[in-house]
N, C-alpha and C positions, 0 to 999 in steps of 0.2 A: 540148378546144379550146385551153386555155392550157397551155403546156408550160414546164417548167423549162429554164433554159439556163445554160451556164457559158462564161465568157469568160476569155481570157488576154491580157495586154498584153506585146508583144514590143518591145524597144528595140534599135536598131542605132546605135551611136555613129559619128560621122563619123571617117574615118581620121585618126589622130594619129601624129606621129613617135615612134618607139621611143626609149628612153633611149640606145641605142647611136648613133642618128642625131644626137641632141643632143650627145653627147660628141664625135663626129667633127667636127661643125661648130665646136664650141668649140675643139678642138685644131687645126683647119685641115687635117684629113686626109680622105681618102675614106671613106665609110661602109663597113662590112664587107659583102661580097657574099654571105656565107653566110646572112644573115638579111634579111627584107624591111625597107625603110626605114620603113614605117608599120605600124600595127596597128589593127584594128577590133574593138572589144569588143561582146559581145552580152549581153543580160539579159532575163529574163522574170519576170512577176509570179506570185504565188500565184493559184490559181483564184478567179474572182469569180463567185459563185453568184447567179443571178437567178431569182426566182419571182414571176410577175405576180400581181396581185390579181384575184381572181374578181369579176366584175361581176354 
């Protein structure tokens, strides 16, 4: 009836400007077209093990 479960937490960061975009803005030039203007990082947790208590 009761089963063990495992969960993972996935995180997706909001898009943020790349360092090259910051540099271009500071220097007053157009950002390079070879790379995206923003980057979005991802992360995940270690497994979270859950075992319900038997009643």
